N, C-alpha and C positions, 0 to 999 in steps of 0.2 A: 321430743318434747311431749309433755303430757298437757294436753289442751281441754279446756272445760268451756262448753258453749252454754250460755245462759239465755232462755227465751220464755215467752209467756203465750198462753192461748186464750182466744175468745171465750168468755163464759158461755155464750151460746153454743159454740162448738163443743165445749166440754159436756154441757147438758145433753146435747145431742149424741155424743159418743157414750156416755154412761147410761142413758136411758135406753139406747138401742142395744146394749149388752148387759143385761141383768146379771148381777153378782160381780161385775168387773171391778166395782169400787171396793169389793172385799178381797179381791186377789193379791198376789205378791207384786212387788215393785217390778219385777222382770216381766210378768204377765201383762201388767198395765202398760208399760213402756212399750211392749211389742204391739198391742193393740193400738196404742197412740200413733206410732210410727206406721202400721199397716193402714191407717186411714188415709195416708198421703196428704194430709192437711197441712198447709203452710210449708215450712222448711223441713218438717219431720226430723229425721236423723241425717239429712243430706250433707250438712257440714262435717259432723263427726265421721261419718262413713268415708268421706273423701279426704279427710285428714289422716284417717287410718290407712287408706290406700296409698298415701304418700309416705308412710312410714312412721307415723305418729300414734300414741295413745290418746284417744279422744272420747268424750262422752258429752251428752246433752243433759240439761236439767231444765224442766219446765216450772219455772218458780212459783206460778200461781194455780198449779194443778194440785188441789188439796188432797184428793184421794191418793195421788201418785206419791206426793211428798210424804204423807203420813205413813204410807206403806213402807217407805225407805226408812223412816225414823223407828217405826216399830221393829223392822228387821235388823236395826242397829241399836237396839235397847233403849231407845229414848222414850220418855214418858210424854205422850202427846193426847191432844183432844181428838175426837172422832171428826172426820172430814165432813160429814154431812149427817142429815137424818132421813129416814124414810118417809115418803109421802103416801098419801092414801092409795095411789096407783101402784105403789110398790116400787117406784123409782126413787133415785136419790136427789134431795134438793141441793142447791148451791149453798154452801156455808156463807155466813153473813160477810166475812172479809172478802170473799170472792164476789159476791154480788156488788161490793163497792168498788170492784176492780173496773178499770177502763179499757180492758182489751176488746170489748165490743168494737172498738176503733182499730183502724189498721195500725201497725206499729209506727208508720210515720206520722200518724195523726195524734199520738197519744198526748203530745204537748198541749193539743187543743183542749184537753180534758181539764186542764188548770184554769180555763176561763170559767168553768162551772163549779170550781172548788173541789173536785174530787181528789181524794188522798193519792199521793203518789208512791207510797211506800208499802212494803209488806208488813203484816202484823208481826207481833213478837215471835209467835211460834213459827211462822213461815220463815222469819229471818234466821231463828235459831237452827231450823233444819238445814237451810241453805249453808250457813257458815259450817255446820258440822259436815256437810258434804264436800265443801271446799278443803276442809282440814283432813278428811279421808282421802280425797283424790290427790291432793298435793300438786296442783296444776302448776306448770311453768308458764302457761298463758291462760288468760281468762277473756273469752270474746263475749261481751255483753251485748246481746241484741234486743234487750228490753231495759232502756235507759229510764223507763218511767218507774216500774216497780222497783228495779235495782238502780237506784239514784246515786249520785256521786258520793253521798255521805256513806251508804252502805258499801259502795265499791272501796272506799278508804279504809273500812273495817275488813274487807276481804284482802285488800293490798296488805294489811298487817299479818296476814296468814301466809307467810312464806316469800313475800314480796315478789308475786307473779307479775309477768308483763300483762298490763291492762289494755285492751283494745275495745273501744265502743263503736257500735254501729247504729247509725240513726238516719232518718229520711230527712224531711224538711222541718223548718221552724223549730229548732232547738230552743229551750227555755233560755231567756235572757236573764242576766243577773245571778246565774249559776256558776260556781267555781268548777270548771271541768278539768283542772290542772292535774288531777289524780290519774288521768289516762295517759299513757304513753303514746297512744295514737287513737284519733277518731276516724271514723270511715263514713262515707255517705256515697249514694249513687248520684247525687247531685253537686255540681261543682260550686253552686252558690253556698251550700251548707259547709263544704269544705273550706271555702273562703271566709265563712263566718268563724270557724274554729281557728283558722290560721290568724285572723285579726286579733284573736284573744291570746295568741302565743301558744296555742296547743297544736301540736302536730297533727296534720290531717291528710287523708288521701282519698281518691275517688276508688270505690269498689262497688261494682254494679250487683243487682240481684242476678238471679240465674235460674236454670232448669236442671232437673236431675234426670238423665236418660234412662236410669235403671227403672223409673216408674212405668215406662212404656211397657215393660214385660209385667208389671204387676197390675196393669189395668186390664179390664174385660176387652174382648174384641171390640174394634171399632164399630161403633152403631152407624146406622143409616142416617144420611144428612136430611133430617126431616124438619129442621128448623131454618127458616128463610133468613132472619137477622136475629142475633142474639147480643146481649150485654150481661156479663157476669160481674157482679161487684156492687159497691155501695152507691146509693143515691141519697144525698143529704144536702142540707143548706150550704155545705162547703164545697158543693159540686154544681153550682149554678149553670156553668157553661155546659156541663154534662146533661143536666136536666133539659135545657133549652134544646140540645141537639137530639136527645131521646124523644122528646115531645114531637119533634118535627118528623122523626123517623117513624114514631107510632102512627102519625097521621096518614102515612102512605104505605106502610108495610106491616107485615105480620110479625111485630117485634116481641121476643120473649125475654123478659127481665128476670134474672135468677138473683133474688135478694128481696128485701122487704121495703114497702113504701115508707118514707119518713112521714112523721106526723104533721110535718108542715106542708106537705104536698096538697094543693087545692084539690077539693072534691071534684072539680071540672076538669082536671089533668087527665089527658088521654092514657097516661101511663098506668093508671089504675088497673085497667083491663089486661095489662101486659105482665104484671108480676106473677112469678111462678114459684115464690118462695125461695129460701136459701138452700144452697147446696154446698156440700163440704167435701174436701179431698177428692177421691175417685169420681164421685158424682159430678163435681165441678168439672174436672177434665172431660168426662164424657159429655156434658153439656156443650163444652167448646167443640168437641169433634162432632156433634150432631148438627152444628151450625154451618150453613152454607157461607155465611158472613158473620164474624163476631167483631163487635166494635170496641174500640178503646178510646178514653177520654180521660185525660189526667185531671187531678185534683186542681182547682183553680190556683191555689198557692204555688203549684209547681212552676208557674211562670213559662219561660221559653224552653224548658228542659225536659226531655223524656227520660224515663227510666223506672216506671212502675212495673210491678211483678206481672202484671197481665201481658205485657210485651213478650215475656219469655215463657209464660206458661201456654199461651195460645199458639205461639210458634213452635214451641217444643213438642206439642202433641200433633203438629201439622195441620193446624187450623188456618183458614184464610182470615188474616187479620187486617182490619180497616182502622187505622189509628190516626190520631191528630198529629199534624206536622209540628215538629219542634226543631229549634235550631241545631241541636246536637244529635237529632235522630240519625242522620248519615253516619255517625260514629259507631252505631249499634247494628243498624240494618239499611240497606240500600232502598230508598224510598221507591215504590211503585215497581220494585223487581222482587224484594223479599218481603216486604209488607206493602199494603196498599195505604194511601195517605189522603186525608182530607184537611182542608185549610180553613173552611167555613161550613156552616150548616148547609147551605145550598150545594157547595162542593161536595159534601158528603152524600147527599141525596143523589147527585149525579153519579158519584162513585158506586153506589148501591146499584143503580140501574145498570151501569156497565158490567158490574161484577155477576149480577143474577143472570144476565144474558149471555155470558161467556164462561162456561164451566171449564173449558180448557185453560183459560188464562188464570182462573181462580186456583185451579190445581197446580199450575206452574209456579205461581207466586208462594202458594202455601208450601210446596216442596222446597223452594228456594229459602223461604224463611226458616223452615226446620233445619235445613242444612247448615245455615249460618249459626243458628243457635247451637247446634251439636259441634260445630267447629271452634266457637268463641265464647259461648255463653253458658257453660255448664257449671255445677258447683266444684267440679274438679279444677276448672280454670281459676274460679274464685279463691278456692282454698290455696292454690299454689300462689296466687298474687298475695294473699295474706301472709303466707310463709315467707314470701320475698320482703315484705314489709318488716317482718320480725327480724330477719337477718340485718337489716340496716339499723334496727333498734338496739340489738344485741351487742353490736360493735363497741359502742361506748360504754355499755354497761360492764 
């Protein structure tokens, strides 16, 4: 099959990427895509490379990367507006439509942006380029991992281009009142979301997030574990349980938070002294590897289910992960054998004490967690699962 994977990037990541590589925004499409993938941020080209390894033609499109997309358009003879403009420092500013984007939020949280009235769709030029890419690639399957920018209305227009199989991938809290029937299949890492779609009469299956083993060869050598306790990720009003946990940890340990403080965080919060700034891609993985203990706490709305990306990123690079207990965690990792587990703030503090005092136990759990991820939670496994779903879809077609 010919498989096209649609995704989007955080504007803050794009700003970091292009400011850190002067001239990249003027480079050709292939050079920009190579730089984007080399960053190792997000899912990079992990889906397409594994579909290709399984015998299919596959490509990724980052639908909201204005520089990348306009480079493709220029190379294919399309008349397009410039992606950005030069700033006094010589860097490239984000274009207006990209600034309006909601990808500062994690993909699973983009539906929350509708609460503040942010536009869910691409602008006319971005859509024109995307549709031209679909026409040029002629996919048999479109895997849409950005159901916010590429909404069901746009997917219907894509469906009209050759009638490909359409699969959507989404986290939690999909928008209500939306007609999702254009999709042949919806996937989520959470069974509650799968049940939501099934109640609407839309076929849906569980498909978890994953880790790409090849990035271990792309990372620099493993650094010394000079961080006592870390957390890498978002802290926001949608993470009240996470904030309560991290504040308790910060009162007793040298906690390093890799992210930015939310505006709503009280000035009195102990977390202010913990923030180290954002880390992207390879730098994020190195922060995990530097940590004696790295923490995980799911977003509040995840409820009783585990499944966020941090589970696989941390274990994949061999970090010792201390994660919040969820009812389905045992289906992914063996609690207290492959990942350490906390059930309350007090329980977490005790678990940190135990782990810091026993390096041998930390190493054993980290190694077991990494082995489990390599055995069951790689993008090769996920790509194979998706292809299995497609086989069941193609029979009636």
